[in-house]
N, C-alpha and C positions, 0 to 999 in steps of 0.2 A: 571399365574406365569410361566408355562411351555412355553407358546408362547413367553413371554418376554425373557426367557432364550435362546430359539431357535433363535430368531432374533438377540440377542446380540452375540451369538456364531457364527452365520452366518456372521456377520460383522467382528468379530475378530478372528475366528477360521477356516478360509478358507484354510490355508496353511497345508502342510504335517507336522505333528508333529515330524517326523523323521529328518527334515531338521534343519540345524544349524543357518540359518539366523533368524532375529528377528521375522518375522511373524510365522515361524515354531516354535520358542521357545514359543511364545504366545499360539499357538495351543496346544503345549505340556503341558503348564500350565493348560489350560482348560481341557485337557484330564485327567491330574493327579487330578485336583479338582473334576471332575465328578466321577472318580474311588474312591476317598476318600469318597465322599458323599454316593456312593453305599455301600462301606465297612461299614460306620457308620450305615446306615439304616439296613443292613443285619447282623451287629455285627460280621464282619469278618475282615481280614487283607486286605489292598488295593492290595497287590501283589497276593492275591488269586482270584481276580476278573478279568474276561476278557469279552470283548464285541463281540457280534455276530449279524448277520443280522436279526435274529428272534429267538423267543423262541424255534421253531422247530429245527433250526440248533444247538442251544445251548444244547438242550436235546439230540440230536443225537450225538453231539460231546462228551458229557459227557459219554454216553454209549460206543461208539466205542473207544474213547480215553482211558477210564478206562480198557476196555477189552484188548486193545493193551498193556497197561502198566502192566497189571497183567497176561500176557500170561504164565509166568513161574509158577504162582500159580494155574492156571486153565483156562478153556475155556468156562465155562457155566455161563449164566446170569439167575438169578432167578428174576421173575417179577410178579406183580399182574395181574389178568385177566382184570383189568379196567384201565390199563395204556393208555396214549394218543397214538393215532395211530403212531405218530412219533417214539415213543419208541418201539412199537411192530414191526414196519418195520425194525428198527435197530437190534432188537433181532433176526430177521430172517436171519441175516448175519452169524449166528453161532448157537451154541447149546443154548437152552433156556428151562427153566422149569417154567410153569405157576402155580400160586397159586390162588385159587378161593376166592370168596366172598360170603356172605350170601344175603338174599333177600333185606336187607337194604343197601347193597353195602359195608359192612365192611369186611376187610381182615380176612381170616382164619389164626389166629396167630399160632395155633398148626401146621398146614400144612406149614406155613412159616418157623417156627423153624426147622422142619424136612428138608425142602428144602435147606435152607442156610447152614445147618450143613453137608450136603453131600459132599463127596470128589469132587474136581475139580471145585468148584464154585469160579468164579473170581469176580463177582459183583452182587449186588442185586439192584433192582429198585422198588420204591414205590412212587406213586403219593401222594402229601400231602393231597389232597381232590379231590373227583371225579369231573371232569369237566362236567360230564353229569347230575348227580343228587345231587351234593353238599356234599355228605357224607364225613366227615373228617376221615382220616385214622389214625390208631394208630402208628404214626411214632416213638414215643419214645420207645414203646415196641418192634417194629420191629427192630429198631436200636440196642436195647439191645441184641437181638438174633444174629444180625449181628456181634456185637462186640465180643460176646462169640465165634463165629465161625471164627473170624478174616477176615471177608468179608466186604469191604467198601459198604456203602449204598448211592445210588444216589436218590435224591428226586426231582421230577418235581413239583416245587412250583408255577407254573404259576398262578393258581387260588387263591393262598393264600397270596403271597407277596403283601403288600399294604392293606390287609384286616385283616390278623391274623398272629400271630407269628408262625413260624415253630419250633416244638420242636427240641432240640439239639440231637446230636448223629450221624448226617449224615456226609458223606465224600465229596459228590458233590451235588450241587444244581443248578437248572436252573430256570429262570423266564423270563417273556415277558412283555415289557413295555406297550403294548396296553391293556393288561389285567387290569392294574390298572388305565387306562385312559391316559397313556402317548402316545407318538407318535409311530406309527407302524414302524417296521424295526429295532427294538433294542431288542436283546436278551442278557441275562446276564448269565454267567456261573461262578460258584464259585467252585474251587478245593482246598480243604484244604491242608495245608502243610503236607508233609509226605505221601500223596496219590500219587502213581505213575500213571501218566497220560501222554500218548504220543498222539500227534495230529494225527488224522486219515487222515489228508489232507497233500499233499506235501507242503513243506515250501519254502519261498523265502530266499534271502540272509540276510534280516533283520528279522531274526527269533525272534518271540515273541509268547507267548502262546495265541493262538487265530487263527481265520481264516486269511490266508495270504492276504495282501492288506490293504487298508485304511478303517476305519470305518466311518460312517456318524456322524462326531463329533458334529455338531449342534443338531442332533437328540439324541445323547447320553447325551449331556448336558441338553436338555429339559426333557429327561427321568429321570435323576437324580433329577431335580427340581420338577417334577410332583410327584415322589415317596415321597419326603419329605413332600410335601403339602398334599398328600393323607394320609400319616401316622399320620400327626398332628391331624386329627379328625377321624381317622379310628374307634375308639371305639364308638363314638357317631353315626357315619354313620352306623356301624354294627347294633346297636340297632334299628335305624330307619328302615333300610331295612329288618331286620329280622322280625319286626312286620308286615310289608307289605307281606312278604313271608308267614308268619303264616296265614294271612287273605286269601291268595290265596289257601294255602293247606287245610284250613277248608271249604271255600266257594265253591270251584269248585265241589267237590263230592256232595254237597247239591244242586247245581244248574243244574248239568249235570248228567244224569243217566249213569251207566256203565263206570265209570271213576276210574282209579287207580292212586293215587298220590304216587310216588316212592321216595326212599331215606330215610335216617335216619331223623326223625322229630326233633331230638334234637341235635345230634352231626353232624352238617352240617354247610356249609358256609352260611353267612347271606343273600346272594343276589340271590341264584339260587333255582329254583323249577321246577320239571319236572312231568308231568302227562300224562297218556296214555288213549286214548278213544277207547273203543271197537267199531267195525263197522265203523271206520272213517279212511280215507286215510290221512296220515300225510301231504303229499304234498298239497292236496286239502285244508286242514285246514290252513296250513301255508300261502297259497296264499289268502285265504279268510280273515285271520287276517291282512295280509299285506295291503289289499285293504281298511281296516278300520283304518289303521295307526299304526299297531302293528308289530314290527320287532322281530319275534321269530324264533326259530330253530326247525327242525324236523329231525328225523334220528339221526345219530351220530354227535355230535357237531364238531368233528375233521374231518369228511368226509361229511359235510353238502351238498356240491355241488353234491354228488353222490346219496343222499337220501337213502343210504344203511341202513339196520336195525342197530341199535346201538349195538356194541359188548359189551358195558357196561351193557345195559339192559338185553341182552341175558345171560351174565355171572351171573347176579343177579337172573335170572329165572323169570323175570316179563314180562309183555306185552311189546313187542319191536316195535310194529307198532302203527300208529296213535298217536305218542307221541309228546308232545309240551314241549320245554325247554325254560323257561322264565328267562332271566338274567336282574335283576334290576340294575340301575346305579344311579349316584349322582343326575341326573336330574329327576328321577322317583318320581312322587308325589302320594299322597293318591288318588287324583282325577283320575290319570291315571289308578291306580289299579281298582278303582270302575268302570270306563268305560270299562276296559277289562272284568271284571266280568259281566257287563251288556250285552256286545256284544257276548261273547263266547257261551252261551247256544243256541241262535238262529242260529248261524253259524253251530254248531255241529248238531242241529236238521235238518237243511236244507241239509247238506251233507249226513246224514244218510237217509233222505227221498229220495234224488236223487239216492242213491245207492240201494233203495228198502228195506231198513231196518226199 
């Protein structure tokens, strides 16, 4: 469906939607229809939706734009210790207060309440669910504390949109199309009416809320179509994938000695599972699994190319080296999981033996 939508938009939406000639008007109609589709899927107003080149730029625009818009109210960002690195880098632009999590990756709500209630707080940021370990965060409760303090809440919902509903109470929300199986290069930012937001980027003469310049309209149209398709069977798919994750969570510690499966076993996303292996180099295990046909991550999922220890696992106080992050998708089968479980023990044993363990 997404591919068909992309091809149709490529044929009919090639023109600049800002132009008044007929091809431009057709492109504008496609853009408006895609915006309306996103608004319906996210249960927001169409004029609250803007498109960005990625989920990263959308998240950073949310943080920087809200801080700029709220400069008269304060200059401090309160965020959880397990935010995506894009948010953490944006936070370093100014003052920030970090709120910790427990060993399951759950936000410390008492500390959050204290932090957002302090003077000078302009914005709070809480990821909807950990992109590292899948632990779902208490967004509704955190939003309640933000509401009492008069502080808008930004929710990075990249891992949740298309898989689970995000609780109400937030003021800004970002998502990334490739996370739900849509095309890469499409980020979505929702800024609720009444939230003061100023673009952190210089604007052009055709000002509109978003990054200056034209968006990839065919990709946006395909992203909207793919989100609708994913949401149509998201509940059934969540049940299927969650059962496979449960199998991995239960079997890996049985099959491999000295392994810690991390994250909340119940309040979690249906498709993610992370475990850490003692006496194993994460990069070596990643490459070994890759050679057997499994594409997994090690280190922090948002800094995978650097293979730096995961800041999320470190914040949780669990083993941060030798970790494997497995993300299941719509094409993952029970046979795939069984083969993974059959291959993993021998690979870990070999790497430990080569390391002299």
